[in-house]
ROMI-879391 format. One record per residue (C-alpha): residue in one letter; residue number from 0; x, y, z. Coordinates in Angstrom, 1 decimal. Layout:
ROMI-879391
ATOM  A  NUM  X  Y  Z
...
This chain:
ROMI-879391
ATOM  M  0  236.1  109.2  150.3
ATOM  G  1  234.6  107.3  147.4
ATOM  K  2  236.3  107.1  143.8
ATOM  E  3  235.5  110.7  141.6
ATOM  L  4  233.4  109.2  139.0
ATOM  I  5  233.3  110.1  135.4
ATOM  L  6  229.8  111.8  134.5
ATOM  G  7  228.3  112.0  131.0
ATOM  A  8  224.4  113.2  129.5
ATOM  F  9  223.2  110.6  127.3
ATOM  E  10  221.5  111.9  124.5
ATOM  E  11  220.4  111.3  120.7
ATOM  F  12  219.6  113.6  118.0
ATOM  T  13  216.1  113.1  118.2
ATOM  P  14  212.9  114.3  120.1
ATOM  N  15  212.7  110.8  121.9
ATOM  F  16  215.4  108.8  123.3
ATOM  I  17  215.7  106.0  125.6
ATOM  A  18  211.9  106.4  127.6
ATOM  N  19  209.6  107.3  125.0
ATOM  T  20  208.1  110.0  127.2
ATOM  W  21  209.1  113.3  124.8
ATOM  H  22  205.0  113.8  125.1
ATOM  H  23  205.2  113.7  128.9
ATOM  P  24  204.1  117.1  130.9
ATOM  R  25  207.7  118.2  131.8
ATOM  G  26  209.2  117.1  128.8
ATOM  D  27  209.9  119.8  125.8
ATOM  T  28  211.8  118.4  123.0
ATOM  S  29  209.8  120.7  120.1
ATOM  G  30  212.9  122.4  119.3
ATOM  F  31  215.0  119.2  119.0
ATOM  A  32  216.7  120.9  115.1
ATOM  T  33  217.8  123.8  116.5
ATOM  L  34  221.2  125.1  117.1
ATOM  G  35  219.6  127.0  120.2
ATOM  F  36  218.4  123.5  121.9
ATOM  W  37  221.2  121.9  122.4
ATOM  Q  38  223.3  124.7  122.9
ATOM  D  39  221.2  125.6  126.2
ATOM  L  40  221.7  122.0  127.5
ATOM  A  41  225.1  121.5  126.6
ATOM  R  42  225.9  125.0  128.7
ATOM  R  43  223.9  123.8  131.4
ATOM  L  44  225.8  120.3  131.7
ATOM  D  45  229.0  121.9  131.6
ATOM  E  46  228.2  124.8  134.3
ATOM  A  47  226.9  121.5  136.5
ATOM  G  48  230.3  120.0  136.2
ATOM  F  49  229.3  116.8  133.5
ATOM  D  50  232.5  115.4  131.3
ATOM  F  51  231.2  115.2  128.9
ATOM  L  52  228.0  115.1  126.5
ATOM  F  53  227.8  111.7  124.8
ATOM  L  54  225.2  111.3  121.5
ATOM  A  55  224.0  108.1  120.2
ATOM  E  56  223.5  107.6  116.6
ATOM  A  57  220.5  105.7  114.7
ATOM  I  58  221.5  105.4  111.2
ATOM  G  59  217.5  103.7  110.7
ATOM  Y  60  215.2  103.5  112.0
ATOM  P  61  212.9  100.6  113.6
ATOM  M  62  212.1  98.0  110.5
ATOM  D  63  211.4  94.3  110.7
ATOM  D  64  212.6  91.8  108.0
ATOM  A  65  211.1  93.4  105.0
ATOM  G  66  211.1  97.3  106.2
ATOM  D  67  208.3  97.5  106.9
ATOM  V  68  208.3  100.3  110.0
ATOM  P  69  205.4  99.4  112.5
ATOM  E  70  203.1  103.1  112.6
ATOM  A  71  204.2  104.0  116.0
ATOM  V  72  207.5  104.3  114.9
ATOM  I  73  206.2  107.6  113.0
ATOM  R  74  203.1  108.5  115.2
ATOM  E  75  205.4  108.3  118.4
ATOM  A  76  208.7  109.4  117.5
ATOM  V  77  210.5  106.4  117.8
ATOM  Q  78  213.7  106.8  117.2
ATOM  F  79  211.9  109.0  114.2
ATOM  P  80  212.9  112.0  113.4
ATOM  V  81  217.1  111.4  114.2
ATOM  H  82  219.3  113.8  112.9
ATOM  D  83  223.3  114.2  112.7
ATOM  P  84  225.0  114.3  115.8
ATOM  L  85  228.0  114.9  114.6
ATOM  A  86  227.0  117.7  112.3
ATOM  L  87  225.8  118.8  115.8
ATOM  V  88  228.9  118.7  118.0
ATOM  A  89  231.0  121.8  115.7
ATOM  G  90  227.5  124.3  117.0
ATOM  L  91  228.1  123.7  120.6
ATOM  V  92  231.3  124.3  121.0
ATOM  S  93  231.5  128.3  121.6
ATOM  A  94  228.5  127.1  124.2
ATOM  A  95  230.6  124.8  126.5
ATOM  P  96  233.8  125.3  126.6
ATOM  R  97  235.2  122.4  129.2
ATOM  I  98  232.8  119.5  128.1
ATOM  G  99  234.0  117.0  126.2
ATOM  F  100  232.1  115.9  123.4
ATOM  V  101  231.8  112.0  122.7
ATOM  A  102  229.7  110.8  119.4
ATOM  T  103  228.9  107.8  117.6
ATOM  A  104  230.0  106.3  114.8
ATOM  S  105  229.9  103.1  113.0
ATOM  T  106  232.2  101.1  111.1
ATOM  T  107  229.5  99.4  109.0
ATOM  A  108  228.1  102.6  108.0
ATOM  Q  109  231.4  105.2  107.4
ATOM  Q  110  234.4  104.8  105.7
ATOM  P  111  238.1  105.6  106.9
ATOM  L  112  239.4  108.3  105.6
ATOM  L  113  236.2  110.6  106.0
ATOM  N  114  235.7  109.1  109.6
ATOM  A  115  239.6  110.1  110.6
ATOM  R  116  238.7  113.6  109.1
ATOM  T  117  235.8  114.5  110.4
ATOM  F  118  237.0  113.2  113.9
ATOM  T  119  240.1  115.4  113.7
ATOM  T  120  238.4  118.0  112.1
ATOM  L  121  236.4  118.2  115.6
ATOM  D  122  239.0  117.8  118.0
ATOM  H  123  240.5  121.3  116.3
ATOM  L  124  237.4  122.2  116.6
ATOM  T  125  237.1  121.4  120.5
ATOM  D  126  241.0  122.4  121.7
ATOM  G  127  240.4  118.6  122.3
ATOM  R  128  237.7  117.3  123.6
ATOM  V  129  236.0  115.1  121.2
ATOM  G  130  235.4  111.1  121.9
ATOM  W  131  234.4  108.5  119.2
ATOM  N  132  232.1  105.7  120.8
ATOM  I  133  233.2  102.4  118.0
ATOM  V  134  230.2  100.5  116.9
ATOM  T  135  229.8  97.8  114.5
ATOM  S  136  225.9  99.4  114.2
ATOM  D  137  223.0  97.5  115.5
ATOM  N  138  220.4  98.3  112.9
ATOM  Q  139  221.4  95.8  110.4
ATOM  Q  140  218.3  96.3  108.2
ATOM  A  141  218.6  100.1  108.1
ATOM  L  142  222.3  99.6  106.4
ATOM  V  143  221.0  97.3  103.6
ATOM  R  144  218.2  98.8  103.0
ATOM  L  145  218.9  102.6  103.5
ATOM  L  146  222.9  102.1  102.4
ATOM  G  147  222.8  99.9  100.1
ATOM  R  148  225.0  96.8  101.4
ATOM  R  149  224.3  93.2  99.9
ATOM  D  150  223.7  91.8  102.6
ATOM  V  151  223.7  91.6  107.0
ATOM  T  152  226.8  91.5  107.7
ATOM  P  153  227.3  88.2  110.7
ATOM  H  154  227.8  89.9  114.2
ATOM  D  155  231.4  88.6  114.5
ATOM  E  156  232.4  89.5  111.5
ATOM  R  157  231.8  93.1  111.9
ATOM  Y  158  233.8  93.1  114.9
ATOM  R  159  237.3  92.0  112.2
ATOM  R  160  235.4  94.5  109.6
ATOM  A  161  235.8  96.8  113.0
ATOM  A  162  239.6  96.2  113.9
ATOM  E  163  240.9  96.4  109.9
ATOM  F  164  238.8  100.3  109.8
ATOM  V  165  240.6  101.8  113.9
ATOM  D  166  243.9  100.2  112.7
ATOM  L  167  243.9  102.1  109.5
ATOM  N  168  242.0  105.5  111.2
ATOM  L  169  245.1  105.0  113.9
ATOM  R  170  247.7  104.8  111.2
ATOM  L  171  246.4  108.2  109.5
ATOM  W  172  245.9  109.8  113.0
ATOM  Q  173  249.1  108.4  114.4
ATOM  E  174  252.0  108.3  111.8
ATOM  A  175  250.9  110.4  108.5
ATOM  W  176  251.4  113.8  110.0
ATOM  E  177  254.9  113.9  112.5
ATOM  D  178  255.1  116.5  115.5
ATOM  G  179  256.7  119.3  113.6
ATOM  A  180  255.1  118.6  110.2
ATOM  V  181  253.0  122.2  110.4
ATOM  R  182  255.8  124.8  110.5
ATOM  A  183  252.9  127.9  108.3
ATOM  D  184  256.7  129.6  108.0
ATOM  K  185  255.5  132.4  106.0
ATOM  A  186  259.3  133.8  104.6
ATOM  A  187  260.3  130.6  103.6
ATOM  R  188  257.3  129.8  101.6
ATOM  V  189  256.6  126.3  103.6
ATOM  F  190  252.9  125.6  105.2
ATOM  A  191  254.2  121.8  105.7
ATOM  D  192  257.3  120.5  106.1
ATOM  P  193  257.1  117.7  103.3
ATOM  A  194  259.6  115.2  104.7
ATOM  K  195  257.4  114.7  108.0
ATOM  V  196  253.9  113.8  105.5
ATOM  H  197  254.2  110.6  105.0
ATOM  R  198  251.8  108.5  102.9
ATOM  I  199  250.0  105.6  104.3
ATOM  T  200  249.2  102.4  102.3
ATOM  H  201  246.9  99.6  103.7
ATOM  E  202  245.6  96.4  101.9
ATOM  G  203  243.2  94.9  103.8
ATOM  E  204  240.2  92.1  103.6
ATOM  Y  205  238.0  95.0  103.6
ATOM  F  206  239.8  98.6  102.9
ATOM  S  207  242.3  99.7  101.0
ATOM  F  208  244.7  103.0  101.0
ATOM  D  209  247.2  104.6  99.5
ATOM  G  210  247.6  108.4  99.9
ATOM  Y  211  248.3  111.5  102.2
ATOM  F  212  246.0  112.1  104.8
ATOM  P  213  244.9  115.9  104.7
ATOM  A  214  244.1  116.6  108.5
ATOM  T  215  246.5  118.1  110.4
ATOM  P  216  247.5  116.9  113.8
ATOM  S  217  244.5  117.7  116.1
ATOM  P  218  245.3  118.2  119.4
ATOM  Q  219  245.1  114.6  120.8
ATOM  R  220  245.9  113.1  117.4
ATOM  T  221  243.5  110.8  117.9
ATOM  P  222  240.0  111.1  120.1
ATOM  T  223  239.5  108.9  122.9
ATOM  L  224  237.7  105.7  121.9
ATOM  F  225  234.8  104.9  123.1
ATOM  Q  226  232.9  101.4  122.7
ATOM  A  227  229.5  99.8  123.2
ATOM  G  228  228.9  96.1  123.5
ATOM  T  229  229.5  93.8  125.5
ATOM  S  230  229.3  90.7  123.7
ATOM  A  231  232.1  88.3  123.7
ATOM  A  232  233.6  89.8  120.9
ATOM  G  233  233.1  93.4  121.9
ATOM  T  234  234.6  92.5  125.0
ATOM  A  235  238.0  91.2  123.3
ATOM  F  236  237.5  94.2  120.7
ATOM  A  237  237.5  96.8  123.9
ATOM  A  238  240.0  95.2  125.3
ATOM  R  239  242.3  95.9  122.5
ATOM  Y  240  241.0  99.2  121.2
ATOM  A  241  238.8  101.3  124.4
ATOM  E  242  239.6  103.8  126.8
ATOM  C  243  236.0  103.9  127.7
ATOM  V  244  233.6  101.6  127.3
ATOM  F  245  229.7  102.7  127.4
ATOM  T  246  227.8  99.5  129.1
ATOM  Q  247  224.3  99.5  130.5
ATOM  D  248  223.5  97.1  132.8
ATOM  R  249  220.6  96.9  135.8
ATOM  E  250  221.5  95.0  138.3
ATOM  P  251  224.5  95.2  140.4
ATOM  A  252  225.7  91.6  140.5
ATOM  R  253  225.3  92.1  136.6
ATOM  L  254  227.4  95.3  136.3
ATOM  A  255  230.1  93.4  139.0
ATOM  A  256  230.8  91.2  136.6
ATOM  T  257  230.6  93.3  133.6
ATOM  V  258  233.1  95.5  135.2
ATOM  A  259  235.3  92.4  136.4
ATOM  R  260  235.2  90.9  132.9
ATOM  L  261  236.6  93.7  131.1
ATOM  R  262  239.3  94.7  133.2
ATOM  A  263  240.5  90.9  133.1
ATOM  R  264  240.2  91.0  129.2
ATOM  A  265  242.3  94.1  129.3
ATOM  A  266  244.8  92.5  131.5
ATOM  E  267  244.9  89.5  129.3
ATOM  A  268  245.7  91.3  126.4
ATOM  G  269  248.7  92.9  128.3
ATOM  R  270  247.2  96.9  129.9
ATOM  P  271  246.4  97.7  133.0
ATOM  A  272  243.5  96.4  134.2
ATOM  D  273  242.0  99.6  135.9
ATOM  S  274  243.3  101.7  132.0
ATOM  I  275  239.2  100.6  131.0
ATOM  K  276  236.9  103.1  132.4
ATOM  V  277  233.8  101.6  132.5
ATOM  V  278  230.8  103.7  132.8
ATOM  N  279  227.4  102.6  132.8
ATOM  G  280  223.5  103.9  132.0
ATOM  A  281  221.9  105.5  134.8
ATOM  S  282  218.4  107.1  135.2
ATOM  F  283  217.5  108.9  138.5
ATOM  V  284  214.7  109.9  139.9
ATOM  I  285  214.7  112.3  142.7
ATOM  A  286  212.0  113.8  144.9
ATOM  P  287  211.5  115.5  148.5
ATOM  T  288  210.0  111.9  150.1
ATOM  R  289  211.1  108.5  149.1
ATOM  E  290  207.1  108.1  148.3
ATOM  E  291  207.0  110.8  145.4
ATOM  A  292  209.8  109.6  143.8
ATOM  A  293  208.4  106.2  143.6
ATOM  R  294  205.1  107.7  142.2
ATOM  R  295  207.0  109.6  139.6
ATOM  R  296  208.8  106.1  138.3
ATOM  A  297  205.6  104.6  138.5
ATOM  E  298  204.2  108.0  136.4
ATOM  L  299  207.1  108.0  133.8
ATOM  D  300  206.9  103.7  133.0
ATOM  A  301  203.2  104.3  132.6
ATOM  T  302  203.9  107.4  130.0
ATOM  P  303  205.0  105.4  127.1
ATOM  T  304  202.5  103.3  125.3
ATOM  R  305  203.3  99.9  124.6
ATOM  E  306  203.4  99.4  120.6
ATOM  A  307  206.2  102.5  121.2
ATOM  T  308  208.0  100.8  123.4
ATOM  A  309  207.6  97.5  121.2
ATOM  A  310  209.1  100.1  118.2
ATOM  L  311  212.1  101.2  120.3
ATOM  F  312  213.1  97.7  121.1
ATOM  L  313  212.9  96.5  117.3
ATOM  G  314  215.4  99.4  116.4
ATOM  W  315  217.8  97.7  119.6
ATOM  S  316  217.4  94.5  118.8
ATOM  G  317  216.2  93.4  115.6
ATOM  V  318  213.4  91.1  117.0
ATOM  D  319  209.7  92.3  116.4
ATOM  L  320  208.1  91.0  119.3
ATOM  T  321  204.8  91.9  118.6
ATOM  A  322  205.5  89.5  115.6
ATOM  L  323  206.1  86.4  118.4
ATOM  D  324  204.3  83.7  120.7
ATOM  P  325  204.6  85.6  124.0
ATOM  R  326  204.8  82.1  125.7
ATOM  A  327  208.3  81.6  123.7
ATOM  G  328  210.9  82.3  125.6
ATOM  L  329  213.6  84.9  124.3
ATOM  D  330  216.7  82.5  123.9
ATOM  D  331  214.4  81.1  121.4
ATOM  V  332  215.1  83.8  119.7
ATOM  S  333  218.5  84.2  116.9
ATOM  T  334  219.4  87.7  115.2
ATOM  E  335  222.7  88.3  114.0
ATOM  V  336  221.8  92.5  115.5
ATOM  G  337  221.4  93.7  119.7
ATOM  H  338  223.1  90.8  121.3
ATOM  T  339  223.6  92.8  124.2
ATOM  M  340  220.6  94.2  124.0
ATOM  L  341  219.1  90.9  124.0
ATOM  S  342  221.1  89.2  126.9
ATOM  L  343  220.0  92.6  128.5
ATOM  W  344  216.9  91.0  129.2
ATOM  R  345  217.5  87.2  130.6
ATOM  N  346  216.4  86.6  134.0
ATOM  A  347  218.8  87.0  137.4
ATOM  D  348  219.4  83.4  137.7
ATOM  G  349  220.2  83.1  133.6
ATOM  T  350  217.0  81.9  133.0
ATOM  S  351  214.8  83.0  129.7
ATOM  P  352  211.9  85.5  130.0
ATOM  T  353  209.3  84.8  127.7
ATOM  V  354  208.1  87.1  125.1
ATOM  G  355  205.1  88.3  126.9
ATOM  E  356  206.9  88.6  129.7
ATOM  V  357  209.9  91.4  128.3
ATOM  L  358  206.8  93.0  126.2
ATOM  D  359  205.1  93.7  129.8
ATOM  S  360  208.5  94.9  131.6
ATOM  L  361  209.8  96.8  128.2
ATOM  P  362  208.7  100.0  129.6
ATOM  S  363  210.4  99.5  133.1
ATOM  T  364  213.3  97.9  131.6
ATOM  F  365  214.7  100.2  129.2
ATOM  G  366  217.8  102.0  129.7
ATOM  G  367  220.6  101.6  132.7
ATOM  V  368  220.4  100.8  136.7
ATOM  R  369  217.3  103.2  138.1
ATOM  F  370  217.7  105.2  140.8
ATOM  T  371  214.9  106.5  142.9
ATOM  G  372  214.4  108.1  146.1
ATOM  T  373  215.9  111.3  148.2
ATOM  A  374  219.5  113.0  147.4
ATOM  E  375  220.8  111.3  150.6
ATOM  S  376  218.7  107.8  150.2
ATOM  V  377  220.4  107.7  146.0
ATOM  A  378  223.6  109.1  146.8
ATOM  D  379  223.4  106.2  149.5
ATOM  D  380  222.7  103.7  146.5
ATOM  V  381  225.1  105.9  144.2
ATOM  Q  382  228.3  105.1  147.0
ATOM  A  383  227.8  101.7  147.7
ATOM  L  384  226.6  100.6  143.9
ATOM  V  385  230.4  102.4  142.7
ATOM  E  386  231.8  99.9  146.4
ATOM  Q  387  230.0  97.1  145.2
ATOM  T  388  230.8  96.8  141.6
ATOM  D  389  233.6  99.1  140.4
ATOM  V  390  232.1  100.8  137.9
ATOM  D  391  233.8  104.2  137.1
ATOM  G  392  230.9  106.5  136.1
ATOM  F  393  227.6  106.9  134.9
ATOM  L  394  225.6  108.4  131.8
ATOM  V  395  222.7  109.7  132.9
ATOM  E  396  220.2  108.8  130.6
ATOM  N  397  217.3  112.0  130.2
ATOM  W  398  214.0  110.5  129.9
ATOM  Y  399  212.1  114.1  129.2
ATOM  G  400  214.3  116.2  127.1
ATOM  G  401  215.7  119.3  127.6
ATOM  Y  402  217.6  120.3  130.3
ATOM  E  403  214.3  119.6  132.5
ATOM  G  404  215.7  115.9  132.2
ATOM  Y  405  218.6  116.6  134.6
ATOM  R  406  217.4  119.0  136.5
ATOM  E  407  217.2  117.7  140.0
ATOM  F  408  220.4  115.2  139.1
ATOM  V  409  222.5  119.2  139.1
ATOM  E  410  220.5  120.7  141.7
ATOM  D  411  219.6  118.3  144.0
ATOM  L  412  221.8  115.0  144.0
ATOM  A  413  225.0  116.2  142.2
ATOM  P  414  225.9  118.6  145.2
ATOM  V  415  226.0  115.5  147.6
ATOM  L  416  227.8  112.8  145.3
ATOM  R  417  230.5  116.1  145.7
ATOM  A  418  230.2  116.8  149.3
ATOM  R  419  231.0  112.9  149.6
ATOM  G  420  233.5  112.6  147.0
ATOM  L  421  232.0  110.7  144.7
ATOM  L  422  232.2  114.1  142.4
ATOM  P  423  235.0  116.5  141.7
ATOM  A  424  234.9  118.9  143.7
ATOM  R  425  235.8  121.4  140.8
ATOM  P  426  234.9  119.9  137.3
ATOM  R  427  237.6  118.2  135.4
ATOM  S  428  238.9  120.5  132.5
ATOM  G  429  241.5  120.0  130.1
ATOM  T  430  241.8  117.1  126.7
ATOM  L  431  238.8  114.5  126.9
ATOM  R  432  241.7  112.2  127.6
ATOM  Q  433  243.2  114.1  130.1
ATOM  M  434  239.7  114.1  131.9
ATOM  L  435  238.9  110.6  131.7
ATOM  T  436  242.2  108.5  132.0
ATOM  G  437  244.7  111.4  133.0
ATOM  E  438  246.9  110.7  129.5
ATOM  D  439  248.1  112.6  127.6
ATOM  S  440  248.1  111.4  124.0
ATOM  L  441  247.9  107.7  123.4
ATOM  P  442  249.0  105.2  126.2
ATOM  G  443  252.2  103.3  125.7
ATOM  W  444  249.9  100.2  125.6
ATOM  H  445  247.6  101.0  123.0
ATOM  P  446  247.5  99.7  119.8
ATOM  G  447  248.2  103.1  118.1
ATOM  A  448  250.8  104.3  119.7
ATOM  A  449  253.2  101.9  118.9
ATOM  R  450  253.5  102.1  115.8
ATOM  P  451  256.9  103.5  113.9
ATOM  V  452  256.8  106.4  111.9
ATOM  V  453  257.7  104.4  108.7
ATOM  P  454  258.2  106.7  105.1
ATOM  V  455  257.5  105.2  101.6
ATOM  P  456  260.4  105.0  99.6
């Protein structure tokens, strides 16, 4: 009996995500801006046993240091257009009554109060099935040019700011309202007991707050906390706050090292090593024969243009490879954004590929680990990878758009994984935290769980 894997679906509120293949014959994202498009997908994923639908965020779009946008961005829909994932979640609840919803929100772009209120609201509307993927934003140029930030924030400083942001959010969620504060007593005309609703004061390096949190406690109080980014600063941040970590390693040895490093840092932070759940990105191409699967994979790799993939790399890393000497090594590139993304392109022996080599390999190297074969052979590969790396689950990457991108996974592979004990016999249910970690509330090791409520005199 193998480990029962966590299963997420990796999406973005855009017609074109990981692979720049929206125009593939099997894809149809023409209705991406409509609620019906996403309700249909969420319902099918719910029925298929996925644990959550993960909605990435792109505040901006690929641009260079001067704010110029490659034509391919607009022409080929490279993270443009992109709509608001948090607004989408509220419309999916009735169509998918079991599955969880994880949305990305940036600690650099958002304000703590509004962020806390939005996630509390969504946690109410979903009966406790919401997660927050905490990011510091990889597209710093967008923050400067579109949101009016004064300058690019250095990478490690963004994580210091994020820690203060999360700490304040945790105080609002965990301390502002005591259990039983909401009475809704018509006869006594008492909706909430003033003695159990507390003023929160915070004066920090980046944020200040003095007042009350106006949203009532939701089923989870604090949404299930995700984090994406495995730089040194990101790993330390995850070890303190994250219940689940999203990684995107492609090579088994590298994934095994990432999982081991995250678990070690969790233990160093005073929490159980296995309390951090690691979910890695993965793409699946499945066909009746290995030969047909290989043909389909090659077809996918050949679908996006070089200009579009280079533009996507620009958006994720902040580096415009087309403007660099193709003979230069990637290690020669210095950037304050996308540290994790740049590290993914290092060679297995730790050396740096050239810019030209990266450009040539882009279409076949976006995304996480790649599984290609028959349902049985891919199940073998999944089982071997889990045993080798101790990864806890996968974010399935959609390469076509809509349900078509998951069809073979759901209809061909999932039954095989389930028969081998790699997926639960029946879909998990409950709050998102219960589904993913088995906890009813923030666990005792978490910094947000230990704070006592101290009324302000």
